[in-house]
C-alpha positions, 0 to 999 in steps of 0.5 A, spaced: 500 500 500 505 505 501 509 502 496 504 503 490 502 510 494 510 512 493 510 510 486 504 514 484 506 520 487 513 520 484 511 519 477 509 526 477 516 528 479 520 522 475 520 518 469 521 512 473 524 508 467 525 501 469 532 501 466 534 507 469 532 505 476 535 501 482 531 495 485 531 492 492 528 486 493 525 486 486 521 492 487 523 499 483 525 505 487 520 510 486 525 515 482 530 513 477 538 513 479 539 520 478 533 522 482 535 518 488 542 521 488 539 528 487 535 526 494 540 523 498 545 529 496 540 534 497 539 531 504 547 531 506 548 538 503 542 541 507 545 538 513 552 541 511 550 547 508 547 549 515 553 547 519 558 551 514 558 557 510 555 557 503 560 558 498 559 559 491 564 553 489 559 548 491 555 550 484 560 546 481 556 540 483 551 542 477 556 541 472 557 534 472 550 533 471 549 538 465 555 534 462 552 527 463 545 529 461 547 533 455 552 528 452 547 522 453 541 526 450 545 527 444 547 520 443 554 522 444 555 516 449 551 511 453 550 512 461 549 507 466 545 507 473 552 508 477 554 514 473 547 517 473 547 516 481 553 520 482 552 526 478 545 526 481 548 526 488 553 531 486 547 536 483 543 534 489 549 536 494 549 543 491 542 545 491 542 547 499 548 551 498 545 555 492 539 556 496 542 558 502 547 563 498 541 566 494 538 567 500 543 570 504 545 575 497 537 577 497 537 578 505 544 582 504 541 586 498 535 589 502 
């Protein structure tokens, strides 16, 4: 019951393609490997962003995901779930730092 509910909710957030998803005990994760990395990275990044000073260097975490997604989309190379997870993890890790840095810039402006 909970699994089906999660799958239904997450279908609006992720494509849920089986070939791009992790499985545990023959059940597909509610989100693909890249989205799984983004969620895990965002949680870790959020904790670290609270404990440290937000720095623009963390924006670089978006670069591998952009390069990975673009080269795969244009058929320049094939991809695997491990690489998709890692690039998602780096991107997710960067999101809280970007949000906190943007927030501090806006608050300092006003």
